[in-house]
C-alpha positions as CSV (number, residue, x, y, z in Angstrom):
1,X,108.5,-70.0,-30.8
2,X,109.4,-66.6,-30.0
3,X,108.3,-65.5,-26.3
4,X,107.7,-62.4,-24.7
5,X,107.8,-61.8,-20.9
6,X,105.0,-60.3,-19.3
7,X,104.9,-56.3,-19.0
8,X,101.4,-56.4,-19.5
9,X,98.6,-56.7,-16.5
10,X,96.1,-57.7,-18.6
11,X,95.6,-58.7,-22.4
12,X,92.8,-57.5,-24.1
13,X,91.4,-59.8,-27.7
14,X,89.7,-57.8,-29.6
15,X,89.2,-53.9,-30.1
16,X,85.4,-53.7,-30.8
17,X,83.2,-51.6,-28.5
18,X,83.3,-54.4,-25.8
19,X,87.4,-54.7,-26.2
20,X,87.8,-50.9,-26.1
21,X,85.3,-50.2,-23.0
22,X,87.4,-53.4,-21.1
23,X,91.1,-51.5,-21.8
24,X,89.6,-48.3,-20.8
25,X,88.2,-49.5,-17.5
26,X,91.5,-51.7,-16.7
27,X,93.2,-48.4,-17.2
28,X,91.1,-46.4,-14.8
29,X,91.8,-49.7,-12.2
30,X,95.4,-48.7,-12.6
31,X,96.5,-51.6,-15.4
32,X,98.5,-51.9,-18.1
33,X,96.7,-53.5,-21.0
34,X,97.6,-55.1,-24.3
35,X,94.8,-54.7,-27.0
36,X,95.1,-57.4,-29.9
37,X,93.1,-56.8,-32.7
38,X,93.2,-59.4,-35.6
39,X,92.0,-56.8,-38.1
40,X,93.2,-53.2,-39.2
41,X,90.6,-51.4,-37.7
42,X,89.2,-50.7,-34.0
43,X,85.3,-50.6,-33.1
44,X,84.7,-54.4,-34.3
45,X,81.0,-53.9,-36.4
46,X,80.8,-50.5,-35.4
47,X,83.0,-49.2,-38.4
48,X,83.2,-47.5,-41.6
49,X,84.8,-47.6,-45.4
50,X,85.0,-45.9,-48.5
51,X,82.6,-47.1,-51.3
52,X,84.6,-47.6,-53.8
53,X,82.3,-46.3,-56.9
54,X,81.0,-43.2,-55.3
55,X,83.6,-42.3,-52.8
56,X,81.2,-41.9,-50.1
57,X,82.0,-43.1,-46.4
58,X,79.5,-45.5,-45.7
59,X,79.2,-47.7,-42.4
60,X,79.0,-51.3,-42.0
61,X,75.7,-50.9,-40.7
62,X,74.2,-48.4,-39.6
63,X,73.6,-47.9,-35.7
64,X,71.7,-45.8,-33.7
65,X,72.1,-45.0,-30.0
66,X,69.6,-44.2,-27.3
67,X,69.7,-42.0,-23.9
68,X,69.9,-44.6,-21.9
69,X,73.1,-45.7,-23.1
70,X,75.4,-44.5,-20.4
71,X,78.3,-47.1,-20.9
72,X,78.9,-46.5,-24.3
73,X,78.5,-42.6,-23.7
74,X,81.2,-43.0,-21.3
75,X,83.8,-44.8,-23.7
76,X,83.1,-42.3,-26.1
77,X,83.4,-39.3,-24.2
78,X,86.8,-40.6,-23.1
79,X,88.0,-40.9,-26.6
80,X,86.7,-37.0,-27.2
81,X,83.9,-38.2,-29.8
82,X,80.9,-37.1,-28.1
83,X,80.7,-34.2,-30.4
84,X,80.2,-36.5,-33.5
85,X,76.6,-37.4,-32.0
86,X,73.7,-36.0,-32.4
87,X,71.0,-35.9,-30.3
88,X,67.4,-35.8,-31.0
89,X,65.7,-33.7,-28.0
90,X,62.6,-35.4,-28.2
91,X,62.4,-39.0,-29.6
92,X,60.6,-38.3,-33.0
93,X,59.9,-41.2,-35.8
94,X,57.8,-41.0,-38.9
95,X,55.8,-43.4,-39.9
96,X,55.7,-44.3,-43.6
97,X,53.5,-47.2,-45.1
98,X,53.4,-48.5,-49.2
99,X,50.2,-46.9,-49.7
100,X,51.6,-43.5,-48.6
101,X,49.8,-42.9,-45.4
102,X,52.1,-41.6,-42.5
103,X,52.0,-41.1,-38.8
104,X,54.2,-39.5,-36.3
105,X,55.3,-40.4,-32.8
106,X,56.5,-37.8,-30.9
107,X,57.2,-38.5,-27.2
108,X,57.0,-35.1,-25.9
109,X,54.9,-34.6,-22.7
110,X,53.7,-31.8,-21.1
111,X,56.2,-28.5,-20.6
112,X,59.3,-29.7,-20.1
113,X,58.4,-33.0,-18.3
114,X,58.9,-35.9,-20.9
115,X,60.1,-39.3,-20.1
116,X,57.9,-41.8,-19.3
117,X,54.7,-39.5,-19.7
118,X,56.0,-38.1,-23.1
119,X,56.2,-41.7,-24.3
120,X,52.8,-42.8,-23.2
121,X,51.2,-39.6,-24.7
122,X,53.3,-39.9,-28.0
123,X,51.9,-43.6,-28.5
124,X,48.6,-42.8,-27.9
125,X,48.5,-39.9,-30.6
126,X,49.2,-42.6,-33.3
127,X,46.3,-42.5,-35.7
128,X,46.7,-46.1,-37.2
129,X,45.9,-47.4,-33.6
130,X,41.8,-48.1,-32.5
131,X,40.7,-46.8,-29.2
132,X,40.8,-50.1,-27.8
133,X,44.2,-50.7,-28.4
134,X,45.4,-47.3,-27.3
135,X,43.3,-48.5,-24.0
136,X,45.4,-51.7,-23.8
137,X,48.6,-50.3,-25.1
138,X,48.6,-47.7,-22.0
139,X,47.6,-50.1,-19.4
140,X,50.4,-52.6,-20.5
141,X,52.7,-49.6,-20.5
142,X,51.6,-48.5,-17.2
143,X,52.5,-52.2,-15.7
144,X,56.0,-52.2,-17.4
145,X,56.7,-48.7,-15.7
146,X,55.4,-50.1,-12.3
147,X,57.4,-53.4,-12.5
148,X,54.2,-55.5,-12.8
149,X,55.4,-57.6,-15.8
150,X,57.5,-60.3,-14.5
151,X,57.9,-62.8,-17.4
152,X,59.4,-66.1,-17.0
153,X,60.8,-68.4,-19.8
154,X,58.6,-66.8,-22.7
155,X,58.8,-65.0,-25.9
156,X,57.7,-61.3,-26.3
157,X,54.9,-62.6,-28.2
158,X,53.6,-64.7,-25.2
159,X,54.1,-62.0,-23.0
160,X,52.3,-59.5,-25.4
161,X,49.2,-61.6,-26.3
162,X,49.0,-62.1,-22.4
163,X,48.7,-58.3,-21.7
164,X,45.6,-58.0,-24.4
165,X,48.2,-56.4,-27.0
166,X,46.2,-57.0,-30.4
167,X,48.2,-58.2,-33.5
168,X,47.7,-54.8,-35.0
169,X,49.5,-53.4,-32.0
170,X,52.2,-56.2,-32.0
171,X,52.9,-55.5,-35.8
172,X,53.0,-51.7,-35.7
173,X,54.2,-51.0,-32.6
174,X,56.2,-53.6,-30.6
175,X,57.5,-55.7,-33.5
176,X,59.7,-52.3,-34.6
177,X,60.8,-51.9,-31.4
178,X,62.0,-55.6,-31.1
179,X,63.5,-55.7,-34.2
180,X,65.6,-52.6,-33.8
181,X,66.7,-53.3,-30.3
182,X,66.6,-56.9,-30.1
183,X,67.3,-57.9,-33.7
184,X,64.9,-60.7,-33.5
185,X,61.0,-61.3,-34.2
186,X,58.7,-60.9,-30.9
187,X,57.8,-64.8,-31.4
188,X,61.6,-65.5,-30.9
189,X,63.1,-62.9,-28.4
190,X,63.1,-63.3,-24.8
191,X,60.3,-61.6,-23.0
192,X,62.3,-60.8,-19.7
193,X,65.0,-58.8,-22.0
194,X,62.2,-57.2,-24.2
195,X,60.9,-55.8,-20.4
196,X,64.3,-54.3,-19.8
197,X,64.4,-52.7,-23.3
198,X,60.9,-50.8,-22.1
199,X,61.8,-50.1,-18.8
200,X,65.3,-48.5,-19.4
201,X,64.7,-47.0,-23.1
202,X,61.2,-46.1,-23.5
203,X,59.7,-45.8,-20.2
204,X,63.2,-44.6,-18.3
205,X,63.5,-41.1,-16.7
206,X,64.4,-37.8,-18.6
207,X,65.9,-38.4,-22.1
208,X,66.4,-42.1,-21.6
209,X,64.0,-42.4,-25.2
210,X,66.0,-40.0,-27.2
211,X,67.7,-41.1,-29.9
212,X,71.6,-40.0,-30.8
213,X,72.5,-40.4,-34.7
214,X,76.2,-40.4,-35.6
215,X,77.1,-37.7,-38.0
216,X,80.4,-39.1,-39.1
217,X,81.5,-42.5,-40.4
218,X,81.4,-45.2,-37.3
219,X,85.4,-45.5,-37.4
220,X,85.8,-41.7,-36.7
221,X,83.9,-42.5,-33.2
222,X,86.5,-44.9,-32.3
223,X,90.2,-44.2,-34.5
224,X,91.7,-41.8,-31.0
225,X,91.4,-45.2,-28.9
226,X,95.6,-46.0,-30.4
227,X,96.7,-42.9,-29.2
228,X,94.5,-42.8,-26.2
229,X,95.7,-46.3,-24.9
230,X,99.4,-45.6,-25.9
231,X,99.3,-42.3,-24.0
232,X,97.7,-44.4,-20.6
233,X,100.6,-46.8,-20.7
234,X,99.0,-49.6,-22.5
235,X,99.5,-50.8,-26.1
236,X,97.0,-51.3,-29.1
237,X,98.4,-54.4,-32.0
238,X,96.4,-54.5,-35.1
239,X,96.5,-57.1,-37.9
240,X,97.4,-59.9,-35.7
241,X,95.4,-62.8,-34.6
242,X,95.4,-65.0,-31.4
243,X,95.9,-68.7,-32.3
244,X,95.5,-70.3,-28.9
245,X,95.0,-69.3,-25.4
246,X,97.5,-71.2,-23.1
247,X,95.9,-72.6,-19.7
248,X,97.4,-74.4,-17.2
249,X,96.2,-76.0,-14.3
250,X,96.8,-73.0,-12.4
251,X,94.9,-70.7,-14.7
252,X,95.5,-68.6,-17.8
253,X,99.5,-68.6,-18.7
254,X,99.4,-66.3,-21.7
255,X,98.6,-66.2,-25.4
256,X,100.3,-67.4,-28.7
257,X,100.1,-65.0,-31.8
258,X,99.3,-67.0,-35.4
259,X,103.1,-66.0,-35.7
260,X,103.8,-68.2,-32.5
261,X,104.8,-65.6,-30.6
262,X,103.8,-66.3,-27.2
263,X,103.2,-63.5,-24.6
264,X,103.0,-64.1,-20.9
265,X,100.3,-62.9,-18.8
266,X,98.0,-64.3,-15.8
267,X,94.9,-62.2,-17.1
268,X,93.0,-62.4,-20.3
269,X,89.9,-60.6,-21.2
270,X,88.1,-62.1,-24.5
271,X,85.9,-59.8,-26.1
272,X,85.2,-61.8,-29.3
273,X,82.6,-63.3,-30.6
274,X,81.8,-67.0,-28.7
275,X,82.7,-69.2,-31.7
276,X,85.8,-67.3,-32.2
277,X,86.5,-67.9,-28.4
278,X,85.8,-71.5,-28.7
279,X,88.4,-71.9,-31.6
280,X,91.4,-70.6,-29.4
281,X,90.4,-72.4,-26.3
282,X,92.0,-75.4,-25.3
283,X,90.4,-78.7,-25.7
284,X,91.0,-79.6,-22.2
285,X,88.3,-76.8,-20.8
286,X,85.5,-77.1,-23.9
287,X,84.0,-80.0,-21.6
288,X,83.2,-77.4,-18.7
289,X,79.4,-76.5,-18.3
290,X,80.3,-73.0,-18.7
291,X,82.0,-73.4,-22.3
292,X,79.8,-76.4,-23.3
293,X,76.9,-73.9,-23.5
294,X,78.2,-71.3,-25.9
295,X,77.8,-74.0,-29.0
296,X,73.9,-73.6,-28.2
297,X,74.0,-69.7,-29.0
298,X,72.4,-68.5,-31.9
299,X,72.6,-65.9,-34.2
300,X,70.5,-63.4,-36.1
301,X,71.3,-61.6,-39.8
302,X,71.2,-58.0,-40.3
303,X,71.1,-56.4,-43.5
304,X,72.3,-53.2,-44.4
305,X,71.4,-51.1,-47.8
306,X,72.9,-47.8,-49.1
307,X,71.1,-46.4,-51.9
308,X,71.9,-43.4,-54.3
309,X,68.9,-42.0,-55.7
310,X,69.2,-38.9,-58.8
311,X,66.3,-37.1,-56.6
312,X,66.5,-35.1,-52.9
313,X,64.9,-37.3,-50.1
314,X,62.4,-35.6,-47.9
315,X,64.1,-33.5,-45.2
316,X,64.0,-36.3,-42.4
317,X,66.9,-37.8,-40.5
318,X,65.1,-41.3,-40.2
319,X,62.0,-43.1,-40.6
320,X,60.3,-46.3,-39.5
321,X,58.9,-48.1,-42.8
322,X,55.8,-50.5,-42.2
323,X,54.2,-53.4,-43.7
324,X,57.6,-53.8,-45.8
325,X,60.7,-55.8,-46.0
326,X,62.4,-52.6,-45.1
327,X,62.4,-51.5,-41.5
328,X,64.3,-48.4,-41.0
329,X,65.5,-45.5,-43.6
330,X,68.3,-42.9,-42.5
331,X,69.0,-39.9,-44.5
332,X,72.8,-39.6,-45.1
333,X,73.2,-36.8,-47.3
334,X,71.5,-34.9,-49.9
335,X,73.9,-33.3,-52.6
336,X,71.4,-30.2,-53.6
337,X,73.1,-28.9,-56.5
338,X,72.9,-32.1,-58.3
339,X,69.2,-33.2,-56.8
340,X,70.5,-36.4,-55.6
341,X,70.4,-38.2,-52.0
342,X,72.4,-41.1,-50.0
343,X,69.7,-43.4,-48.0
344,X,70.7,-46.2,-45.3
345,X,68.2,-48.6,-44.8
346,X,68.2,-51.8,-42.4
347,X,66.7,-55.2,-42.5
348,X,66.9,-56.7,-39.2
349,X,66.4,-60.6,-38.4
350,X,66.5,-60.6,-42.2
351,X,66.4,-64.7,-42.2
352,X,64.0,-64.5,-45.2
353,X,66.0,-62.2,-47.0
354,X,69.6,-62.8,-46.7
355,X,70.0,-65.9,-49.2
356,X,68.5,-63.1,-51.9
357,X,71.0,-61.8,-54.2
358,X,72.3,-58.4,-53.4
359,X,70.8,-56.9,-56.6
360,X,67.1,-58.4,-56.0
361,X,67.6,-56.9,-52.2
362,X,68.4,-53.8,-53.4
363,X,65.8,-53.4,-56.4
364,X,62.8,-54.7,-54.0
365,X,64.1,-51.9,-51.4
366,X,63.9,-49.1,-53.8
367,X,60.6,-50.4,-55.0
368,X,59.3,-49.7,-51.3
369,X,61.6,-46.5,-50.8
370,X,59.5,-45.2,-54.0
371,X,55.8,-46.4,-52.7
372,X,56.4,-45.3,-48.8
373,X,57.6,-41.5,-50.2
374,X,55.5,-40.5,-52.9
375,X,58.1,-37.7,-53.6
376,X,60.5,-40.5,-54.9
377,X,58.1,-42.2,-57.2
378,X,59.9,-41.3,-60.1
379,X,63.6,-41.2,-58.4
380,X,66.1,-43.2,-60.4
381,X,68.4,-45.6,-58.5
382,X,72.1,-44.5,-59.6
383,X,74.1,-46.9,-57.3
384,X,73.5,-49.8,-54.4
385,X,75.3,-51.3,-51.8
386,X,74.1,-54.2,-49.9
387,X,75.9,-55.6,-46.9
388,X,74.9,-58.8,-45.1
389,X,76.1,-59.9,-41.7
390,X,75.0,-63.7,-41.3
391,X,75.8,-63.4,-37.8
392,X,75.3,-59.7,-36.8
393,X,74.1,-60.6,-33.5
394,X,73.3,-63.1,-30.9
395,X,69.9,-63.7,-31.3
396,X,68.6,-63.6,-27.2
397,X,65.6,-65.9,-27.1
398,X,64.4,-67.3,-23.6
399,X,66.8,-70.3,-23.9
400,X,70.0,-68.3,-24.9
401,X,69.2,-65.9,-22.3
402,X,69.3,-68.3,-19.6
403,X,72.7,-70.0,-21.0
404,X,74.6,-66.3,-21.5
405,X,77.5,-67.0,-19.8
406,X,79.1,-64.7,-16.9
407,X,81.9,-62.2,-17.4
408,X,84.0,-64.2,-14.9
409,X,85.1,-67.7,-16.1
410,X,86.1,-70.7,-14.0
411,X,89.6,-70.6,-15.6
412,X,91.3,-68.4,-13.2
413,X,92.3,-65.0,-15.0
414,X,90.6,-65.6,-18.2
415,X,87.3,-63.4,-18.4
416,X,84.7,-62.6,-21.0
417,X,83.3,-59.2,-22.4
418,X,80.8,-59.0,-25.4
419,X,77.1,-58.2,-25.9
420,X,76.5,-61.8,-26.1
421,X,77.5,-62.3,-22.2
422,X,75.2,-62.3,-19.4
423,X,74.3,-58.3,-19.2
424,X,70.3,-58.4,-18.6
425,X,70.6,-56.5,-22.0
426,X,70.4,-57.0,-25.9
427,X,72.9,-57.4,-27.6
428,X,73.3,-53.7,-28.4
429,X,76.7,-51.4,-28.2
430,X,75.4,-50.9,-24.9
431,X,75.4,-54.0,-23.7
432,X,78.9,-54.4,-25.2
433,X,80.3,-51.4,-23.5
434,X,78.6,-52.4,-20.3
435,X,80.2,-55.9,-20.4
436,X,84.0,-54.6,-21.0
437,X,83.5,-52.9,-17.6
438,X,82.2,-55.6,-15.6
439,X,85.1,-57.8,-17.1
440,X,88.0,-55.5,-16.2
441,X,86.2,-55.2,-12.3
442,X,87.0,-58.5,-11.9
443,X,91.0,-58.0,-12.1
């Protein structure tokens, strides 16, 4: 066994968004972190790579941020990457249906006043809602804004039905919101977290609901982290895994790498998924109630598709696809001289689809594109790429929300970060970044 004396104040396991955030906050507290990442890239699931056939840079999955992502934007600004993200001045989402119908959510208020008023007016302008639906939707929105909705251990579906939301409103308004922000279905996810999403993002102040769309591969946002951490006295080790966290009666003693090197350190922030954490913890702590609850955490898949067509796509950045397997579509590039286009499609909570063959998924979604966008009816599919993330995020149902662990553990010197920890937020980039700051604050 090789052994290294401690020259670090804290070891951070994982260089995803939570780990990057934890390391940045540790530096701000005057600490010297060692970040250990098992892969060759930083950013975790938020990464990009080159497609072998087309040569295009595509993401592991399309990510969109919102104006309320204060913790995430904090780390992006720290790394100098904010200029690579495009902001929608006013939340604008086109809705497209398979029969060719279209609608538009444009959350603009009166004059320069947007925020909650703009969102409410935008919802009331949707033509596919009945007058009664709009009234009940407005009443529910006001109750959310005023903090009058205080759900207990119930699902979002149970809450919405209790708030007189019709099945049509649930299917056409709230289900797309829930799928996009919580990667779950209304009948599955926690109503408590759903209300938090609405209050922070859709009915929050100012530009909380504005969408931010990366204009580069996601890896570019986080590439500066390696040099940043070195410049601030820390170290990033990549392509090296941790085999074991050494814990004694006095608390954390250090970590063993996969090559059996031991690195001594009295503080460890684990920013890896719960199932991976359990593999490297000693059996002696598995019996603690705090850690035994991790086995009950459920996951939800996300399927990301990239479709290359031989025809230019309409000039919109994104659209919500209704009454289809595909939920969101993003125009990545349009090569005008060749009349070709590259589209990114997202299917959240795709339990019913994830076991289909990649070709069947691609062909089915290409058909939906042609149906929802008549301009593409004769477009030929040139190439496709399907990415299945079977354990993309934690599924935050009412039970999981109650057993999400705090960032401070019963083991002295061991802290957790990740979108799956107790943040009060859904499992998003913002939740991951926020958790890293909390974990570092305990040291």
